DSSP file (Angstrom, degrees, kcal/mol; ACC not computed):
  #  RESIDUE AA STRUCTURE BP1 BP2  ACC     N-H-->O    O-->H-N    N-H-->O    O-->H-N    TCO  KAPPA ALPHA  PHI   PSI    X-CA   Y-CA   Z-CA
    1    1 A X              0   0    0      0, 0.0     2,-0.4     0, 0.0     3,-0.0   0.000 360.0 360.0 360.0 151.6   83.1   93.0   83.3
    2    2 A X    >>  -     0   0    0      1,-0.1     3,-1.6     0, 0.0     4,-1.1  -0.890 360.0-125.8-115.1 145.0   85.0   91.7   80.3
    3    3 A X  H 3> S+     0   0    0     -2,-0.4     4,-2.7     1,-0.3     3,-0.2   0.860 107.9  66.6 -52.0 -33.6   87.7   89.0   80.4
    4    4 A X  H 3> S+     0   0    0      1,-0.3     4,-2.2     2,-0.2    -1,-0.3   0.823  95.7  55.3 -63.8 -28.7   90.2   91.3   78.7
    5    5 A X  H <> S+     0   0    0     -3,-1.6     4,-2.0     2,-0.2    -1,-0.3   0.892 107.5  50.3 -68.1 -38.4   90.1   93.6   81.7
    6    6 A X  H  X S+     0   0    0     -4,-1.1     4,-3.5    -3,-0.2    -2,-0.2   0.939 109.6  50.2 -58.1 -49.2   91.1   90.7   83.8
    7    7 A X  H  X S+     0   0    0     -4,-2.7     4,-2.1     1,-0.2    -2,-0.2   0.862 108.4  52.0 -65.7 -33.3   93.9   89.8   81.5
    8    8 A X  H  X S+     0   0    0     -4,-2.2     4,-2.2     2,-0.2    -1,-0.2   0.893 110.2  49.6 -55.9 -45.9   95.2   93.5   81.5
    9    9 A X  H  X S+     0   0    0     -4,-2.0     4,-2.8     2,-0.2    -2,-0.2   0.943 108.3  53.0 -66.0 -44.6   95.3   93.4   85.4
   10   10 A X  H  X S+     0   0    0     -4,-3.5     4,-2.2     1,-0.2    -1,-0.2   0.935 109.6  48.7 -57.3 -42.6   97.1   90.2   85.3
   11   11 A X  H  X S+     0   0    0     -4,-2.1     4,-2.0     2,-0.2    -1,-0.2   0.888 108.5  52.0 -66.5 -34.2   99.7   91.7   83.0
   12   12 A X  H  X S+     0   0    0     -4,-2.2     4,-3.0     2,-0.2     5,-0.2   0.952 110.8  50.7 -56.6 -51.5  100.1   94.7   85.2
   13   13 A X  H  X S+     0   0    0     -4,-2.8     4,-2.4     1,-0.2    -2,-0.2   0.870 108.2  51.0 -51.2 -42.5  100.7   92.4   88.1
   14   14 A X  H  X S+     0   0    0     -4,-2.2     4,-1.8     2,-0.2    -1,-0.2   0.899 110.4  48.0 -70.5 -42.8  103.3   90.4   86.2
   15   15 A X  H  X S+     0   0    0     -4,-2.0     4,-2.0     2,-0.2    -1,-0.2   0.947 113.9  47.8 -61.2 -47.2  105.2   93.6   85.3
   16   16 A X  H  <>S+     0   0    0     -4,-3.0     5,-2.8     1,-0.3     4,-0.4   0.913 111.3  50.9 -61.7 -39.6  105.1   94.9   89.0
   17   17 A X  H ><5S+     0   0    0     -4,-2.4     3,-0.8     1,-0.2    -1,-0.3   0.839 107.0  53.5 -68.7 -33.8  106.2   91.5   90.3
   18   18 A X  H 3<5S+     0   0    0     -4,-1.8    -1,-0.2     1,-0.2    -2,-0.2   0.865 109.3  50.4 -66.7 -34.0  109.1   91.5   87.9
   19   19 A X  T 3<5S-     0   0    0     -4,-2.0    -1,-0.2    -5,-0.1    -2,-0.2   0.504 119.2-112.3 -83.0  -1.6  110.1   94.9   89.3
   20   20 A X  T < 5S+     0   0    0     -3,-0.8     2,-1.2    -4,-0.4    -3,-0.2   0.618  75.3 134.4  86.8  14.2  109.9   93.6   92.9
   21   21 A X     >< +     0   0    0     -5,-2.8     4,-2.0     1,-0.2    -1,-0.2  -0.639  22.7 163.2 -99.0  76.4  106.8   95.7   93.7
   22   22 A X  H  >  +     0   0    0     -2,-1.2     4,-2.7     1,-0.2    -1,-0.2   0.828  67.5  53.0 -71.0 -39.1  105.0   92.9   95.5
   23   23 A X  H  > S+     0   0    0      2,-0.2     4,-1.6     1,-0.2    -1,-0.2   0.929 115.1  42.4 -67.6 -46.3  102.4   94.9   97.4
   24   24 A X  H  > S+     0   0    0      2,-0.2     4,-1.4     1,-0.2    -2,-0.2   0.862 113.2  53.3 -62.4 -40.4  101.3   96.7   94.1
   25   25 A X  H  X S+     0   0    0     -4,-2.0     4,-2.7     1,-0.2     3,-0.3   0.921 105.1  55.2 -63.1 -49.6  101.4   93.5   92.1
   26   26 A X  H  X S+     0   0    0     -4,-2.7     4,-2.6     1,-0.2     5,-0.3   0.896 103.2  55.0 -58.5 -39.0   99.1   91.8   94.7
   27   27 A X  H  X S+     0   0    0     -4,-1.6     4,-2.0     1,-0.2    -1,-0.2   0.918 111.2  44.0 -61.2 -43.6   96.5   94.5   94.3
   28   28 A X  H  X S+     0   0    0     -4,-1.4     4,-2.5    -3,-0.3    -2,-0.2   0.910 114.1  49.5 -62.1 -45.5   96.3   93.9   90.5
   29   29 A X  H  X S+     0   0    0     -4,-2.7     4,-2.8     2,-0.2     5,-0.2   0.954 111.4  49.4 -61.1 -50.3   96.3   90.1   90.9
   30   30 A X  H  X S+     0   0    0     -4,-2.6     4,-2.3     1,-0.2    -1,-0.2   0.916 113.0  46.9 -59.7 -46.7   93.5   90.2   93.6
   31   31 A X  H  X S+     0   0    0     -4,-2.0     4,-1.8    -5,-0.3    -1,-0.2   0.900 113.2  49.0 -70.6 -33.8   91.3   92.5   91.3
   32   32 A X  H  X S+     0   0    0     -4,-2.5     4,-2.8     2,-0.2    -2,-0.2   0.901 110.6  50.5 -63.1 -43.1   92.0   90.2   88.2
   33   33 A X  H  X S+     0   0    0     -4,-2.8     4,-2.2     1,-0.2    -2,-0.2   0.892 108.6  52.4 -69.5 -36.9   91.1   87.2   90.2
   34   34 A X  H  X S+     0   0    0     -4,-2.3     4,-1.7    -5,-0.2    -1,-0.2   0.909 113.1  43.5 -54.8 -46.4   87.8   88.8   91.4
   35   35 A X  H  X S+     0   0    0     -4,-1.8     4,-2.7     1,-0.2     5,-0.3   0.937 113.8  50.7 -68.5 -44.8   86.8   89.7   87.8
   36   36 A X  H  X>S+     0   0    0     -4,-2.8     4,-2.0     1,-0.2     5,-0.5   0.806 107.9  52.3 -71.7 -28.6   87.8   86.3   86.4
   37   37 A X  H  X5S+     0   0    0     -4,-2.2     4,-1.1    -5,-0.2    -1,-0.2   0.917 115.9  41.5 -58.8 -45.2   85.8   84.4   89.1
   38   38 A X  H  <5S+     0   0    0     -4,-1.7    -2,-0.2    -5,-0.2    -1,-0.1   0.876 122.6  38.5 -75.8 -33.8   82.7   86.5   88.2
   39   39 A X  H  <5S+     0   0    0     -4,-2.7    -3,-0.2    -5,-0.1    -2,-0.2   0.896 134.3  16.8 -84.4 -44.6   83.1   86.4   84.5
   40   40 A X  H  <5S-     0   0    0     -4,-2.0    -3,-0.2    -5,-0.3    -2,-0.1   0.559 111.7-102.4-111.1  -7.2   84.4   82.7   84.0
   41   41 A X    ><< -     0   0    0     -4,-1.1     3,-1.6    -5,-0.5     6,-0.2   0.082  34.3 -79.8  94.1 150.1   83.5   81.1   87.2
   42   42 A X  T 3  S+     0   0    0      1,-0.3    -1,-0.1    -5,-0.2    -5,-0.1   0.650 125.0  47.1 -65.6 -17.9   85.5   80.1   90.3
   43   43 A X  T 3  S+     0   0    0     -6,-0.2    -1,-0.3    -3,-0.1     2,-0.3   0.065  78.6 127.1-116.7  29.1   86.9   76.8   88.8
   44   44 A X    X>  -     0   0    0     -3,-1.6     4,-1.6     1,-0.1     3,-1.2  -0.645  69.7-121.9 -81.6 144.0   88.0   78.2   85.5
   45   45 A X  H 3> S+     0   0    0     -2,-0.3     4,-2.3     1,-0.3     5,-0.2   0.817 112.3  60.9 -54.1 -31.6   91.7   77.4   84.5
   46   46 A X  H 3> S+     0   0    0      1,-0.2     4,-2.0     2,-0.2    -1,-0.3   0.866 102.5  51.1 -65.6 -31.9   92.3   81.3   84.2
   47   47 A X  H <> S+     0   0    0     -3,-1.2     4,-2.9    -6,-0.2    -1,-0.2   0.890 108.2  52.6 -68.2 -45.1   91.4   81.6   87.8
   48   48 A X  H  X S+     0   0    0     -4,-1.6     4,-2.6     1,-0.2    -2,-0.2   0.941 108.1  49.6 -58.5 -43.4   93.8   79.0   88.6
   49   49 A X  H  X S+     0   0    0     -4,-2.3     4,-2.7     1,-0.2    -2,-0.2   0.943 111.9  47.4 -58.9 -49.2   96.6   80.7   86.8
   50   50 A X  H  X S+     0   0    0     -4,-2.0     4,-2.3     2,-0.2    -1,-0.2   0.887 109.6  54.5 -64.9 -36.6   95.9   84.1   88.6
   51   51 A X  H  X S+     0   0    0     -4,-2.9     4,-2.6     2,-0.2    -2,-0.2   0.951 110.1  47.8 -65.0 -45.0   95.8   82.2   92.0
   52   52 A X  H  X S+     0   0    0     -4,-2.6     4,-2.2     2,-0.2    -2,-0.2   0.943 111.6  50.4 -63.5 -48.2   99.3   80.7   91.3
   53   53 A X  H  X S+     0   0    0     -4,-2.7     4,-1.6     1,-0.2    -1,-0.2   0.916 111.7  46.8 -52.8 -45.7  100.5   84.1   90.3
   54   54 A X  H  X S+     0   0    0     -4,-2.3     4,-2.2     1,-0.2    -1,-0.2   0.870 106.0  58.0 -62.1 -40.3   99.3   85.6   93.4
   55   55 A X  H  X S+     0   0    0     -4,-2.6     4,-2.7     1,-0.2     5,-0.2   0.915 102.6  55.2 -61.3 -41.8  100.7   83.0   95.5
   56   56 A X  H  X S+     0   0    0     -4,-2.2     4,-2.7     1,-0.2    -1,-0.2   0.914 109.4  47.6 -48.5 -46.8  104.1   83.8   94.1
   57   57 A X  H  X S+     0   0    0     -4,-1.6     4,-0.9     1,-0.2    -1,-0.2   0.899 112.3  48.7 -62.6 -41.9  103.6   87.4   95.2
   58   58 A X  H  <>S+     0   0    0     -4,-2.2     5,-2.7     2,-0.2    -1,-0.2   0.841 108.9  52.8 -62.8 -41.4  102.5   86.4   98.6
   59   59 A X  H ><5S+     0   0    0     -4,-2.7     3,-2.9     1,-0.2    -2,-0.2   0.941 104.3  55.3 -63.0 -47.4  105.4   84.1   99.0
   60   60 A X  H 3<5S+     0   0    0     -4,-2.7    -1,-0.2     1,-0.3    -2,-0.2   0.798 106.6  54.3 -54.7 -24.4  107.9   86.9   98.2
   61   61 A X  T 3<5S-     0   0    0     -4,-0.9    -1,-0.3    -3,-0.2    -2,-0.2   0.319 122.3-108.7 -92.3  11.1  106.3   88.8  100.9
   62   62 A X  T < 5S+     0   0    0     -3,-2.9     2,-0.9     1,-0.1     3,-0.2   0.630  78.9 133.2  78.0  14.6  106.8   86.1  103.4
   63   63 A X     >< +     0   0    0     -5,-2.7     4,-2.8     1,-0.2     5,-0.2  -0.434  19.9 158.2 -93.9  63.0  103.1   85.2  103.5
   64   64 A X  H  >  +     0   0    0     -2,-0.9     4,-3.9     1,-0.2     5,-0.2   0.833  65.9  54.8 -53.3 -46.5  103.6   81.4  103.2
   65   65 A X  H  > S+     0   0    0     -3,-0.2     4,-2.1     2,-0.2    -1,-0.2   0.931 112.1  43.4 -62.6 -48.6  100.3   80.3  104.6
   66   66 A X  H  > S+     0   0    0      2,-0.2     4,-2.2     1,-0.2    -1,-0.2   0.942 115.7  50.6 -58.2 -44.8   98.2   82.5  102.2
   67   67 A X  H  X S+     0   0    0     -4,-2.8     4,-2.2     1,-0.2    -2,-0.2   0.955 106.9  52.4 -63.8 -46.1  100.4   81.4   99.3
   68   68 A X  H  X S+     0   0    0     -4,-3.9     4,-2.5     1,-0.2    -1,-0.2   0.907 106.6  53.1 -53.8 -42.5  100.1   77.8  100.1
   69   69 A X  H  X S+     0   0    0     -4,-2.1     4,-1.7    -5,-0.2    -1,-0.2   0.907 111.0  48.1 -62.0 -38.0   96.3   78.0  100.1
   70   70 A X  H  X S+     0   0    0     -4,-2.2     4,-2.8     2,-0.2    -1,-0.2   0.834 108.6  52.0 -70.0 -33.0   96.3   79.5   96.7
   71   71 A X  H  X S+     0   0    0     -4,-2.2     4,-2.3     2,-0.2     5,-0.2   0.885 110.7  48.8 -63.9 -42.2   98.7   77.0   95.3
   72   72 A X  H  X S+     0   0    0     -4,-2.5     4,-2.0    -5,-0.2    -2,-0.2   0.869 113.6  48.2 -63.3 -34.7   96.4   74.2   96.6
   73   73 A X  H  X S+     0   0    0     -4,-1.7     4,-2.4    -5,-0.2     5,-0.2   0.973 114.4  44.4 -69.8 -54.8   93.4   76.0   95.0
   74   74 A X  H  X S+     0   0    0     -4,-2.8     4,-1.9     1,-0.2    -2,-0.2   0.858 113.6  50.3 -51.7 -41.7   95.1   76.6   91.7
   75   75 A X  H  X S+     0   0    0     -4,-2.3     4,-2.4     2,-0.2    -1,-0.2   0.909 108.9  51.5 -65.1 -49.0   96.5   73.1   91.5
   76   76 A X  H  X S+     0   0    0     -4,-2.0     4,-1.8    -5,-0.2    -2,-0.2   0.913 108.4  51.5 -57.8 -47.8   93.2   71.6   92.3
   77   77 A X  H  X S+     0   0    0     -4,-2.4     4,-0.8     1,-0.2    -1,-0.2   0.917 111.0  48.4 -45.3 -53.5   91.5   73.6   89.5
   78   78 A X  H >X S+     0   0    0     -4,-1.9     4,-0.6     1,-0.2     3,-0.5   0.860 107.5  55.5 -67.4 -35.9   94.0   72.5   87.0
   79   79 A X  H >< S+     0   0    0     -4,-2.4     3,-1.1     1,-0.2    -1,-0.2   0.892 104.8  51.6 -61.8 -39.8   93.7   68.8   88.0
   80   80 A X  H 3< S+     0   0    0     -4,-1.8    -1,-0.2     1,-0.2    -2,-0.2   0.677 102.3  62.9 -79.9 -12.3   90.0   68.8   87.4
   81   81 A X  H <<        0   0    0     -4,-0.8    -1,-0.2    -3,-0.5    -2,-0.2   0.665 360.0 360.0 -77.2 -17.5   90.6   70.2   84.0
   82   82 A X    <<        0   0    0     -3,-1.1    -1,-0.2    -4,-0.6    -2,-0.1   0.513 360.0 360.0 -70.1 360.0   92.6   67.2   82.8
């Protein structure tokens, strides 16, 4: 897998999120995160960004518990990068 594929999936997720198509957006974000974790490692800042994007989509679907876990993960990754 190439990182650019993950970037394209993230962009598609953003577009769908902007259109209020949260289920579809979630699918693209999850696939993006899977690729980013494999290619860049689970603690890469890019993974954190996708986790935070996915958290927004889950929150919009009323899935607060899942969203909170992703926010914690994304935030922890970004804090380690400082």
